[in-house]
N, C-alpha and C positions, 0 to 999 in steps of 0.2 A: 501484559505482553504487548501489546503497540506502543509504542514510543511516539512520544509527540510533548519534544520540550517546550512548546508555543512558540508565539510567532515572529520574534527578533529576527535579527541578522544572525545573531549569534547562533540563534535555537537551527535554523536554514544551517549554519555551515557544518555543526554537531549534526545533524541530520543525513546531510551529506557526506559528510566522513563515517558516519556510521554504514550508511549504505554501501560509499564504495570499501569499507571492509568487509563487508558479508559477502558482497559479491567475489573480494580476494579469496576468504576462504572461502567459496563456492558453497555458501550457504542458498536455502527459497527462502526469496524476499519477497513481498508485499508490498507494494507502495501505492498508498491510496488516496487521492485525494479528497479532501474533504470540509465543510463548511455544516458549520453548528446550526445554522439557518433551510440545511438543504433533507425535505423529507426521505428523498431518496437516499440517503447520506446514511441515514437513520434505520432503515431497513438495510441497507448494506451494513451496520455492523451487527446486524442482531445473525446475520450467516457465517461473516466473519468471526465474531465470539464463536459461536457452535462451534463451527467445523476447526481454530487453531484449538481449542479445547482437546481432540482428537490425538491421543497419543503418538500419531503419528509426523503431528507436527508440531512435537517440542523443537523442531532443532530451526523452526519458520521464526522469522525477522518479519514483522510490518511496521511500517511508517507512515504514519499519519502525516499528509502536510497540508498545512490550513490555507484552503484555495483562497481567501481573503487577505492574510497577512504573508502572504511565502511563495507570493506569485514567479519571481525568478526560478525558486526552486521548482515549482511543479512543471515549469514553462522548459526546463534541462530536461524531461523526460517526456514532452511533445506531449505533454497533458492538455487540452482546451479548456477543459470545465471543469466543477466538480464532481464527485462520482466517478471519478477515474479511479479503474483497477490497473493495475500495473505487476504479473508475476515474472519475477526471475530464480532461475538456478544460476547463481552466479551471474556472472555479465551476461548469459544468454536471456533473452525478454521469451518467458515463455506465453505470454499469453496476454490479454487487453481489452476490457472492456468499459464502457461510457454511460453514465443516466441507467444502468439498468438494477433492476431489483429481483428478477426473475430468479429463486433460487439456486434454482438448477447451473445456471452459467454461472453467478457470483463464483459456487464452490467451484466450476471448471479452471477458472481462473487461480483461484486457491492451488488447486489439487497439482493443476498443469504446473505447478514450480517444484514440486518435489520430483516429477519424470530425469 
């Protein structure tokens, strides 16, 4: 359920188009700026996977943006570092954190997208 088609410019445009479509449809969205070498990102992954597995999150769209190869894309979202999580409900930003592994804080950003 986590969309991450790769780090090419074409993949970046695919993610950007999918985010725009999900926003237009009013979906709950999580944009996650991730790096494979990042220990914080690995910890966040555990919380993200656990929370989105809950039935209430069946419509949640999670878009993982590669920090190393998709810089123009994550910059469009105002991120400045890997391990940034940004929640949206449609086009409305509902929460944002960076470099955080606290389960409750990560969960809050995800849950906020349902509001």
